[in-house]
N, C-alpha and C positions, 0 to 999 in steps of 0.2 A: 407588553412585549416587550421582547431586548430588542437593543438596537445595535446587533452585530456586525461589524464590518471586517472585511476580508482584504488583507494587502494583498495589490493586485499590481506587479509591476510586470512590464511588457519584457518578454525575454528573460526572465528571472528563472532561477532554479528552487523548486521547492520540496521540501519534506513533507509527507502527509501520513496520518495515520486515519483509517477507514475502518469502522467496526460494524459486524452483523447484528442484525435487529436482536435484541434480548440476549446477545452473544452468545447466538447459537453456534455451534461447533461445527461447521459446515465446509468452510474455506478449503480443508486440505483434501475433502474428498475428491476422487478422482472426475466425476462429474461435475464437480463446481470448478475444479481446475481447468478443466477444459473449456468450460462456459466463461470463465474469468480471461483466460487467455485470448477466446473469440473476440470477447467484448473489448478488449483493450485494441487488439487488430483493427475490429472495427473503426473503432473511434480515432485511431491513429491514422487511418486512411483519410478521413475528414478533416481531423483535425489534428496535424503530426505534433508529437513531443518525443522526447528521448526518455527512455527509462534509466536512469542512472544506478539506481541500485534496488533491490526488491525482498521483502521477506514477508511468506505467507503462512500465518499462523491459525490454528482450527477458527477463532472467531475474530480475528483483525488482523489487518496487514499494515505494514508500513514500506514507504517508498519514497525514492527522490525522483521526481522529473524535472526536465529542463524544457522551457518552452521556448518556439522560434522568436525572433527579433521581431518586435512589434505585436506579439500576443501575449496577453496575461490571462487569459480566460481559461484556467484551469476548472472552476466551476461546472461550466458547459461539458467540459471532457469528463468529469466525475458523474456527471448526469447520464451521459451517454453510456458510460461504462456500466454504471450501477444499473440503469434502465436493461442495455443489452444483455446482461448476468440474469436478470429477474425474468426477462422474457422468455430465454434459454430455459432456465430452471423451473419456469411454470408448471406446475402439475408433478414436479420430480421433488421439490421438497416444501410445497405449499399445498400438499393432498387435503383439501376440504377446508382449509383454513378460511374463516370470514376476516376480511379485512375491517379494522376499524374505520367508521364514519370518515373522519379527517384522512385518514390514508387513502381511502377511495377516492375522496374528493380532489386531492391532487396526484392521483394517479400513482401511488407508491405503494409497494410491496413490502412486506415486514422482513423481508430478507437482510435490510441494511437500516441502519440507524440513518435519521436524516440528515445530520451533518456529519462533517469530517472536520479533523483538525489539518491545520496547514501552518507552516513556518516559512519565511524566506529565507533561503541559505546567504547569509552575508558574506563570506569570504572564502577562501581554500581551506582554513582552519575550521570554520564551521562545516563546511561540505563533508571533511574527513572525518568529523567527530559524528557528524550523523549517519555517514555510511558505516562507520562502525558499530553505532546502536543498532541499525539495521540489522546488520548481520551478526548481533552476540544477541540479540533479542530471544530466539529462542531458547538460548542456555539460561537468560534471564527469568524466563517464565518455567524451568525446570524442565522443559520439553526433551530435552538433550543435555548431556555433559560436556560435550564437545562442538564449537559452533560447524566443524567439519562433516558433523553426523547429521545435520537437518537437510534435507535433501530441497527445499522449496524456498532457495535464496539464491541471491544472484555470488554469493559468497563464492561458489565455486568457479566462476568466471572469472571473478577477482584473482584467485588463485592461480588459473591458468594464465592470466595476463601478468603475474608475478608481483602483483600489488601487495600480496599479503601469502606469508607462508602457509602452506598446508596446516600447520598445527598454530594458527593464530588464534588468540581468544582462550588457549588451554592456560591454565595456571593462571598467572598474573600479567601476562603479555597485555599490553594498552598500545594504543595508538601514539604516535608522535607528539601529539598535544597533550598526552599525557592521561587520559581517561577513555571509558567507552562512550560519551556523548555525555547529553542532559538529561 
């Protein structure tokens, strides 16, 4: 068994990648988006956090969260989000599917991969690179040709705030640090 350790720093900002089980393309479905939004709102009521950037793709998502001072428990938050989403989607996407014995034992559904990937944001440059990566991801995966054409992203809020021009990511526009991230 692996001895995986997560970096937990109270009050830190984190980049996450979370993937659906078997990479099922379910996250951009209207009912999935609603369930995920509800699950996040419910989790934030109990354990606050700020969503700094977000992109939802059919089978995975990337986001950046900032946790409150004195709190580094992002795993509990993700557990609440995944469980809340799965509970709302039970019967909608799991129609008649049997859970593997180990998933049932751990009260998991097959809607999510068990683990997620996290990265502690180190500084402002690292933050900008990861925000750029989040927003450019639909283009990287060939889902759209221009960043502004992907509706399931905080990119549009960043444009409204004047952080990005509306044509950011077109052609070879890069961030101020010289790239689209890691």
